[in-house]
N, C-alpha and C positions, 0 to 999 in steps of 0.2 A: 504494500500500500504506499502510496506516495503522500508525503505530507504537504503537497500542494506548492504552488509558487511562493516565493518570498513576498510578504506584504509590501505595498507600495510605501508604507511608512513603518518605522520600527514599532514593535510592540511596546507597551508601557513599562514593563519591568523586564530586565535581562540580567542574568546572573550566571557565574561560572561555578561548576561543581566538580571537584577533583573525584575520581573513582578510587576509593581507598579499599584496602584489603578486606576489611570486614563487610563490604558490600558485595563481595564475590560469592558465587555459589559453587557447587561441587563441579560444575562444568567449566569453571575458571573464567566466567564472564560476569558482568553485572547482574545481580539477582533481580528479578522482575519487581519485587517489593521495594527496591531501593528508590524507585521513581516516586512513590507516593509521599515520602518525606521531602523530596526535592519539590514536589508540587505544592505541598503545605507551605514551605518556605517562600516560594513565589507568590502564592496566594496571600499569605499574611503580609508580606512586604507591600504588595499591590494595594490591598484592602485597608491596611493601617494608614497607608499614604492618603487614600481617599477620605478616611476619617480624620486626618490631621492629627494622628497620635502615634506613638511607638509603643503603647502599652497594650499587649495582647489581651489583658484583662478587660479592656473596653470593647472587644469584638462584639458584634451583635448579629453573628451569623452562626448557622450550623450547616453541615454538609448532608445533603440528601442522597447523593449519588457520586461515586468516583470510578473512573474507567481509565485504562492505559492501553495503548496499542504499541507493541514492540516491533520495530522496524529493522533493527540490526544489532548484533552482539556488540557489547562493549567490553574492552579489556581493561585489566588493572593498570593504573597510571594514566589513563585517558582523561582528559579534561572536557567536561560537557558544558555547553552553553544552553541554558534553560530560559524560556521566555513565557509570558502570560499575558492574555488579553481576554476581555469579556467577549461573549458570543452575541451575535445579534439574532433575534430581537430579545429583549428582556421581558420578564414576566411582571406581574404586579407586586409579588412578594418574593420572587425568586429570579436568579439569573444563573447563567452558566459561564465558567471560565475555561478557556482553552489553553493548552500548554503545548510546547514543542521543544524538543531536545535535539541538539546536533553536536557532533564531534568538533571541538574547537579547532583541531589541527586541520581537517580537511572539509569541514562543513557538511559532512555526511549526516543525514537525518537518522536518528537512533530510536526515537519514540515520540508519540503524541498522546496527549491526555485531555481529559475533560472532567470537570466536577460541576455538579448542580448545587447551588448555594441558596439557602433560605434566610431572609433576614428575620430575625428572632428577638422577641422581647423576653429576656430571661426572667424579669420580675413577674410576668403574667403567665409565662410558659406557653406563649402562643407566637405564631408567626405575625409578622407586621409588614406593611407596605414598605418598599424600598424608599428611604428618605429622599425628597426631591433633589437636593443638592448632590447626593451620591448618584442617583439616577442620571443626572445630566452628564456627570463625568463618566459613568459607565457607557452611556450611549455615545459619547464623544470618542472613547477609546475602542469601542466595539469593532469586532471584525466578522466577516461572513464565514460561517463554519465550513461550507463547501470549499471556498477559496483557500481556507487554512488547512485542508486535507482531512477535516472530520466529516465523514459521511455515516450516518446511522446504519 
């Protein structure tokens, strides 16, 4: 599966991730589960920026779904570049984030991911509408999922 063409503009958050020994599996490549913490790091960095805080205790989201598609094996010592962007369109109380990972050395796609996020009021224990100022930023940053290589 192809991760699609590069976007016309950079995705909102880009970060490098070294592949360390403890993330390898018995087949001597990056374990599939290692991508989920990388997605979490990208998600928190992006969403905390939208909120204007660096305190994860202030997050008002929960994860409803997480998926990752593996495109190529990744060896020990590789450095990956991970990116995150919201998916178009947004829902009323939820939105999806798309992730893509590439080998920093040769730009080879290694994985793409997607999470569905619900804005949540922890005091009432219920979902809530996406706050207007965040919705505006999410919409401005949003990418087309098909163009990004994510096809259901």
